[in-house]
C-alpha positions in Angstrom: 19.1 7.9 -9.4 15.8 8.5 -9.1 13.5 6.2 -9.3 10.2 5.3 -7.5 8.4 1.8 -7.1 4.4 2.1 -7.8 1.7 -0.2 -5.8 2.6 1.1 -2.0 4.2 4.5 -2.8 1.3 5.5 -4.8 0.0 8.3 -2.1 2.1 10.8 -1.0 5.8 10.0 -2.4 7.3 11.0 -5.6 7.6 8.9 -8.6 10.4 8.0 -10.7 12.1 4.7 -12.0 15.8 4.0 -12.0 17.4 4.7 -15.2 16.9 0.5 -15.3 13.1 0.3 -15.7 10.9 -2.7 -15.0 9.9 -2.5 -18.6 13.6 -3.5 -19.8 12.9 -6.8 -19.0 10.5 -7.7 -22.1 13.9 -7.6 -23.9 14.1 -11.3 -22.2 10.8 -12.3 -23.4 7.1 -11.4 -21.6 7.2 -14.9 -19.5 10.5 -13.4 -18.0 9.2 -10.0 -17.5 6.1 -11.0 -16.0 7.4 -13.2 -13.3 9.9 -10.9 -12.0 7.3 -8.0 -12.2 5.5 -10.4 -10.0 8.3 -11.0 -7.5 9.1 -7.4 -7.8 6.1 -5.5 -7.3 4.3 -8.4 -5.0 5.8 -7.3 -1.3 5.0 -3.3 -2.0 1.4 -4.4 -3.1 0.9 -6.4 0.7 2.4 -3.4 2.6 -0.1 -1.1 0.9 -3.0 -3.1 1.7 -1.9 -3.2 5.1 -1.8 0.2 5.1 -5.2 1.2 3.8 -6.6 -1.0 6.3 -5.5 1.5 9.2 -7.1 4.6 10.5 -11.0 3.7 10.8 -11.1 4.4 14.7 -10.0 6.0 17.2 -12.5 5.2 19.9 -15.3 2.7 20.7 -17.3 5.2 21.9 -19.3 5.8 18.9 -20.8 9.5 18.4 -24.1 10.0 19.1 -27.2 11.3 16.6 -25.7 14.6 15.0 -22.1 14.2 16.3 -19.4 14.2 13.6 -15.5 14.6 13.3 -13.3 15.2 10.3 -10.0 13.7 10.5 -6.7 13.8 8.3 -5.0 10.5 8.8 -1.2 9.5 7.9 -0.2 5.9 8.0 3.9 4.8 8.0 3.5 0.9 7.4 7.1 -0.1 8.1 8.8 -2.7 6.3 12.3 -2.0 8.0 14.1 -5.6 9.1 12.1 -7.7 6.8 14.7 -9.1 4.7 12.2 -11.3 2.8 10.3 -8.7 2.2 13.0 -6.6 0.5 14.8 -9.4 -1.7 13.9 -12.4 -3.7 15.9 -15.3 -5.0 16.5 -14.8 -8.6 17.3 -18.6 -10.1 18.2 -18.1 -14.1 17.2 -21.7 -14.2 13.5 -20.8 -13.7 13.7 -18.1 -16.6 14.1 -18.5 -20.2 16.3 -15.8 -21.4 17.6 -14.2 -18.6 21.1 -14.7 -17.2 23.3 -12.3 -14.8 26.4 -11.0 -16.5 28.7 -12.3 -13.6 28.5 -15.5 -14.6 25.8 -16.4 -11.3 23.0 -18.6 -11.9 21.3 -17.8 -8.7 21.4 -14.4 -6.7 19.0 -12.4 -4.0 18.0 -9.3 -6.2 15.8 -6.4 -4.6 12.1 -6.1 -4.6 10.7 -2.9 -5.0 10.9 -2.2 -1.4 14.7 -3.1 -1.2 18.3 -1.6 -1.2 20.1 -3.7 -3.6 22.1 -2.3 -6.1 24.6 -2.9 -9.4 22.7 -6.3 -10.1 23.4 -6.4 -13.7 21.8 -8.9 -16.1 21.7 -9.3 -19.5 19.7 -11.4 -22.6 21.8 -13.6 -25.3 22.6 -12.0 -28.2 21.2 -8.0 -26.9 22.5 -5.4 -24.0 22.9 -5.9 -20.5 21.4 -3.8 -18.7 20.6 -3.1 -14.3 18.2 -4.6 -12.5 15.4 -1.8 -10.5 16.4 -1.6 -7.2 13.7 -0.2 -4.0 13.1 2.6 -1.7 14.8 1.4 0.7 18.3 2.2 -1.5 17.0 5.7 -0.5 16.7 4.8 2.8 12.9 5.0 3.2 11.6 1.9 5.4 8.2 2.6 5.5 4.6 2.5 2.9 2.8 6.0 3.4 -0.7 6.8 3.0 -3.1 9.8 4.3 -6.5 11.1 3.3 -9.3 13.1 5.0 -12.0 11.1 7.1 -15.6 12.1 8.5 -17.3 10.0 11.0 -21.1 10.7 11.6 -22.9 9.3 14.3 -26.8 7.7 13.4 -29.0 6.1 15.9 -28.1 4.7 19.2 -24.9 3.4 19.0 -24.4 3.1 15.1 -21.5 5.5 13.0 -21.0 5.6 9.6 -17.4 6.4 8.4 -16.2 7.6 5.1 -13.0 8.2 3.4 -11.3 9.8 0.6 -8.0 11.3 -1.3 -9.1 13.7 -3.9 -7.6 12.2 -7.4 -4.2 13.9 -7.5 -3.1 13.3 -11.6 0.2 14.8 -12.0 2.6 14.6 -15.9 3.4 10.8 -14.6 1.5 9.4 -11.5 -2.1 9.2 -10.7 -4.0 8.4 -7.7 -7.1 8.6 -5.6 -9.1 6.4 -2.9 -12.0 6.4 -1.1 -13.6 4.0 1.7 -16.4 3.5 3.4 -17.2 2.2 6.7 -19.6 1.4 10.2 -18.9 1.3 13.6 -21.4 0.0 16.0 -21.0 0.6 20.1 -22.7 -2.5 21.6 -22.1 -0.6 24.9 -25.4 1.7 24.1 -27.2 -1.6 24.5 -26.8 -1.7 28.5 -28.9 0.6 30.8 -25.7 1.8 32.6 -23.7 3.0 29.6 -23.7 6.4 31.2 -22.0 5.4 33.7 -19.5 2.5 32.2 -15.7 3.6 32.3 -15.0 1.7 29.3 -16.9 1.3 25.8 -17.2 -1.7 23.7 -17.4 -1.9 19.4 -17.3 -3.5 16.3 -15.8 -1.5 12.9 -16.1 -2.7 9.3 -13.9 -0.4 6.8 -13.8 -1.1 3.1 -11.0 1.0 0.9 -10.6 1.4 -2.9 -7.7 2.7 -4.3 -6.6 3.3 -7.8 -3.3 4.6 -9.1 -1.1 4.6 -12.6 2.6 5.3 -13.5 3.4 5.9 -16.6 6.7 4.7 -17.7 9.6 6.2 -19.9 10.9 4.6 -23.0 14.5 2.8 -22.8 17.4 1.7 -25.2 16.4 -1.4 -24.9 13.0 -1.4 -25.2 10.6 1.4 -27.3 6.7 1.8 -27.4 4.3 3.7 -26.4 1.5 4.6 -23.7 3.7 2.7 -21.3 2.1 2.6 -17.8 1.2 0.4 -14.6 -2.0 0.7 -13.4 -3.3 -0.5 -9.9 -6.6 -1.0 -8.6 -6.2 -2.2 -4.9 -9.1 -3.2 -2.7 -9.2 -3.5 0.7 -11.3 -4.9 3.9 -11.1 -5.1 7.4 -13.1 -6.3 10.5 -11.9 -5.3 13.8 -13.1 -5.6 17.9 -12.3 -2.2 19.8 -12.4 -1.5 23.1 -12.1 1.8 24.9 -11.8 4.2 28.2 -14.8 6.8 28.1 -13.1 9.6 30.1 -13.2 13.4 29.6 -9.4 14.7 28.1 -7.1 11.6 27.3 -8.7 7.8 26.7 -6.8 4.3 25.0 -7.7 2.2 23.1 -7.2 -1.5 21.8 -8.5 -3.5 19.2 -7.8 -6.9 17.8 -9.1 -7.9 14.4 -7.7 -9.2 10.3 -7.2 -7.2 7.6 -7.9 -8.7 4.1 -7.1 -7.3 0.6 -6.6 -8.3 -3.3 -3.8 -5.7 -5.3 -4.4 -6.2 -9.5 -1.5 -4.6 -11.3 -2.0 -4.2 -14.8 0.9 -3.6 -17.1 -0.5 -2.0 -20.0 0.8 -0.2 -23.6 3.0 -1.4 -26.4 6.4 -3.0 -25.7 8.8 -2.7 -28.7 11.8 -4.9 -27.9 14.9 -3.1 -29.8 17.5 -5.3 -29.8 18.6 -9.4 -28.8 17.1 -12.7 -29.5 13.6 -11.1 -29.3 14.2 -7.9 -31.8 11.6 -5.8 -33.4 9.2 -8.0 -31.1 5.7 -6.3 -29.7 4.3 -6.6 -27.0 0.6 -5.1 -26.2 -0.8 -4.9 -23.1 1.2 -7.7 -21.7 0.0 -8.8 -18.0 -1.8 -8.5 -14.9 -0.4 -9.4 -11.8 -2.6 -10.4 -8.9 -1.5 -10.3 -5.1 -3.6 -10.7 -2.1 -2.4 -10.4 1.5 -4.4 -11.2 4.9 -4.0 -11.9 8.4 -4.8 -10.7 12.3 -3.9 -7.0 13.2 -3.5 -6.1 16.7 -3.8 -1.7 17.9 -3.3 0.2 20.8 -3.6 3.9 20.9 -4.3 6.9 22.8 -6.7 10.3 22.1 -6.5 13.7 23.2 -9.5 15.3 23.3 -9.5 19.4 23.7 -13.3 20.8 23.1 -13.7 20.3 19.0 -10.2 19.5 18.5 -8.6 16.1 19.3 -5.4 14.4 18.7 -5.1 10.5 18.3 -2.0 7.9 17.6 -1.5 4.2 17.5 0.8 1.7 16.6 -0.6 -1.6 14.9 1.1 -4.8 15.1 0.4 -7.2 12.0 2.6 -8.7 9.0 3.2 -5.3 8.5 3.4 -2.9 11.3 1.7 0.3 11.2 2.1 3.9 12.9 -1.3 5.8 12.5 -1.7 9.9 13.5 -4.6 11.6 13.2 -5.3 15.1 13.5 -9.3 15.5 14.1 -12.3 18.5 14.5 -15.4 17.1 16.0 -18.6 18.2 17.7 -20.0 15.4 20.9 
């Protein structure tokens, strides 16, 4: 069964949905479809926010004037063991027209991160269909992100950063991101900066992601131009400390992550059966999800001339592993 979620997997994964697409929920009415979609997509939006907040630094020692580093950054944001993010309780009393085929009035169903399969629902007078499952059903327990990043040293202690993922546009999926950041090394203000074994910096970074996924029509809900469009903005502020050794260095940070994801469900949806047969919805609704919290990071960096390699692990609402391959001067 081929499927994919949307929001957080927007980066490197192949996309698709199960045979029972989320758009079939429109057979139960726009209110039911919106309520289900908010619970289904919300956790993957939160995880993607934490994923995009990582990878801004690999040292507290900022680069001198003219120094630069070009990096390929990859993030793996884990949701393994986070059962509260992989499922939610669907109570039919909270829905106008949606019912479980087995007669249950309440049960746990999958989010876009989950692995609950085979749960069938129906709308009175209409066909029954299966609720979509999530990534964990394919043994995927992380949300990936990847991008290119450039860091350049400016005046004493100040470093500017930029990240981007060139626009990727396939038949079903389009995704791209960009971001800007600043790092200021307070250690450079001290007279003994050259001989101090550690550096202390503040880092702030902003990332914007835009992506879209095209639905396919189903037998229950027909239509045209059906797609989900995601707009995501993420800000992080970090206090970073690191050693200042020639080859191997260690760094740590504590900071705050804040982000907002807006998911627009676009296109025309025409119900083909059931109570709402021939009902048409156009650009039916928009979903908003916010996430924020404290994060802590520990990492290490290996420097061999112009080649550098770093890895770190962050503890937050969604834990994250970052790996970077870097090429730099000074």
